[in-house]
Every structure is written in C-alpha cells, then in structure tokens.
N, C-alpha and C positions, 0 to 999 in steps of 0.2 A: 588588512585584506585577508579574508578567509578563502579556503579552497574546498570545494565540494568533492564528494567521492567520485564524481564523473569529470573532475578537472576544471570546473568553472570557477573563476575568481569572483569573489563576492565582496563588495565594498561594505564595510561595517564600522560601527563605532561602539565604544564601551563607555557608559556613563556610570562611574562607581558610586556606591553608597558607603556609609561608614561601617556597614555590617556585611558579612558574607552569608547571612541567613537566607536571603532571597535574591534570586536572579530572575529578571523579567526579560523575555525575548519578544520584541515587538515586530510584527510583520505587516507591512503596508498594503494598501490597495493597488489595483491595476493602474498603471501609469504614474504611480506615486514614487516616493523616495524618502529615505530617512532624513535627507537634507531639506525637505520641504518644511516651511515654517509651521504648518499644522502638525506634522510629525514631530518636529523638535519641541513644540509646546507639550505634546503628549508625553514625550520622553522626560521632559523637565518635571512634569507633575508626578509621573510614576517613579522618578528617581528619589522622591521623598519616601517611598515605601520599600525600595530595594534597588540593587544595581541593575542597569538596563543595557542590554545588547540590542542595538537597532542595526538594520542592514538593508541593502537594496537587493531585491530579487534579480535573478539573471535577466539580462535584457533591459534592465532599468538602471538609470543613473550611471554610475561609474563601474558597475559590475559588468563582467563580460558575458558572452553568450546571447541567446535569444529567449524570450519568455515563451513558455508552453502553456501559459494561462491556467495554471493549477495542477499540472501533472508533475513534471520534474522539479517543481519548486519545493516539494517536500525535502529534496536533498539540500536546498539552500537553508531551510529551517533547521535541518539536522546539523549542518555545519555550525550554525549560530548556537544551537543548544549545546553541542560538544564544546564550543569555545567557552560558553558560560560555565560549564562543568570544569573546564581546565583552569578557569580563574579561581575556582574554589567555592562557588555558590552551592549551598547545601540543598536548597529547594529551587526548582526551575519551573516557572510558569510561562506559557506561551500566550500572547495576546495578538490576535489577528483582526484586521479590518477589511471587510469586503472580500476581495480575492485572498488576502492574507488570512481571513477567517476560515475560508474553505481549506486552505493549505494547512493551517495549524491543527484543524480537526483531523484531516487525513494523516498528518504526520503522527499525531498521538495514537491513531489506530494502527498504523503500519510500523512505526519505529519505537513506540513507547518512549521511556526515558524522561518523561516530564511528570510534574507533580500536580498540575492543574492546567486547564485550557479555557481561554476566554474567546468566544466568537462574537465579534461586533459587526452588525450589518451584513452578515454572511448569507450566501445562497445555500439552499438545501440541496439543489440538484443542478445539473448542467443544462445548457442550451435554452435557458429561460429567455423568452422574447416578449413577455407580456407587458412591458413598459417601454416607452419611447427611449429612455436612456439605455436600456439593455439592447434595443434594436440597433442603436448607434454603436454600442460596444461590439456587437457581432459584425457590423459592417467593417469596423476597424480591424477585426481579427481575420475575417474571411475573404476580404477583397484586397487585391494587391495595392490599389490606390488608398484603401483604408489603412493598410499597414504602412504605406509611405507617409500618410498624413500623421499617423501616430509617432513615427520616427522624427519627422520634421518639427511637429508642434510640441510633442511631449518628450522626445528623446527616447522613446520606448521602442525596442527592437523586438518584433513579434515573429516567431517561427511560422513558416508557411506549412501547408499540409494539414491533415486531420490526425486526431488521436488514434493510435492503434497499439494496444487496445484502449478503450475508453477507461479513464481512471475511475476508481471507486468513488461514487458520489458522496458528498458530505453527509447526507442524512443516513446513509448506510454506515459510513465511517463512525458517525456519532454513537452507533450502537456497540461499537467495538472498543471504546476507550475505557470503559468501567474497569477497575474501581477509581480511575482518575476523575476528579470532579470536573464537570463541564458547566460553564456559565454562558448562556446565550443572551446577548443584548441586542435589542432591535428597536428602532423608532417607528411610531405609528404614522410618521410623515416621510418615510423612506421612499424616494422617487424611483429607486432601482428595483428593490425587492419588497413586495408586500409582506404583511405579517405572516402569511401562510408559510413562508420559508422558515421563519423563526420557530413557528409551532411545529413544523415538520421535523426540524432538527431536534427540538426538545422532546417531542412525542416518541421519536425513534431511539433516543438516548436512554441508557439504563441509569439507575441511581448510582452515585449521587449527581444531581443536576439541578440547575436553577434557570428560570426564564425571567428576564426583566423586559417589559414593554415600556419604553420611555416616551411619554406624551410629548408631541411636538418635535421630537428628534428626527432629523433628516438622515443623511447617509455618511457613515464612516468617519474618517479623520476630520474632514472639513467642517462637519456639523457638531463634532463632539465638544462639549463645553468642559472647562476645567472641573466643574462640579461633578459631571458624569465620570470623568477620568479618576477623580479622587474617590468616588464611590466604588469604581472598579478596583482601585488600588487597595482600599480597605478590605474588599472581598478577597483579593489575592493574598494579602498579608495574613488575614485571619478568616479562612473559609468557614462559613456557618456550618456546623455539624448537623444542623437540622434542615438542610436544604431540600428542595423538592417542591416547595410551595410556589405558587405564582405570585 
C-alpha cells in the first residue's frame, strides 16, 4: 500500500524483473484496476522487459478516496514513481491507458522525474462527448445516479462537483514534457476517442515523440493484444533515437 502526498492510500503491486535497469509504472483506465485480468496480462508481458509497479487510482479497487477523473490522480502516479525509484530502478517509464494515459502525460509535465512516457488510447482534451461511450462516461461522472451505478457495478467511487480550476489538458501537457520521449499509441477502431485525439497529442508534443496508429485496435487494456504490449515493451526498453516519424 502506497500513500500519496495528500494522504490517500493507494493499493499497488510490484512485479520484479531480474534487473534494476528499468522500472515500468502502469496506470489503468477509468473504472479499471491492476487486479483486472486484462491489466494483469499487460503487467505479465511488460515484466519481461522490466520490473513493473501497478496500482489502483484513488476511488478504484482497494485504494481509498474518490476519483477526480484525471486531476488529483497525478499524485497517485507520483507515489508509484517514487516507489519505483525507492526500489532502485535506474530508468522509470510510465505507461497509461485511457484515463491513465491522460494522467501520466500530465504527471510528466507537472512533476517530471520519469525517463519516458507512453500514452495508450488517451484523450487529448477534457469534456469530449463525441461518441456514445463517452456520453455514458459523462453520465456516470456528472449525475448522482450515474455515480451510484459506477459504485455498485464497478466499485468506482467518483467525487461529486466540478473541477476548480480545470486541470491542464493532456494536449497542452504533452508540449511540456520534452526532452522526455513520448510515445502515443491509438487504435483506428477506438470507440471512445477518435484518432484526432492521438494526432492532437502528437502534434502538440515537442521532440522526441512517436505516434503509432494501430489498425483494428479498439480501446485501452481490454483490446490490447500481447503482441502490441510486447511492441510497447521493446520501445520502452530501447527507445528509438530516430523517433519522430509516423
């Protein structure tokens, strides 16, 4: 169990590797958990490339608190990154899926302290409602009966009220993480966020950066194949010095 700088208890797990060269911090999507089978599969594959710290965001799983859906979650990532450093990993890379993707990009911009960032199926901006799944997400966040349903069905506790101030959007945060390498991964069959989000993240980021558009890939952890995760793992382990191409 980790503790954030604002006192939230974060449920976490450490899957070691035989080397301390690389530590990978994995951040799940909205209503997810490191205990989900999809997340465990991802951790298993990535552990072949480095040690992995996986955790539940506040308001998710066995962590305390309530989710702020992308704002204070940067403190959760920061606690996981600091734990990875305390273990002794020399390089730390954050990998986020969907909500987790937005958070790891914001964390790298605001807190630094990581050596590379991978955004998978992430939004570029807040309040997007252009797809049916995202309209359902907003219903769960903004309506009391939606928050109740999220708690009963998914075990996700969502904070009420609105952001004040509105957090730095991911596309603006992407511009601030250089010289840390950024990899943006997005599927052309994503039902939540269309490709414009990936391109907005990539276009606003400074070098070094790379964009992968994955044919047929849907959204986040549930659609990620072991082959895609191994491809990400290889990039994490040996970032291409000539990145920047599509």
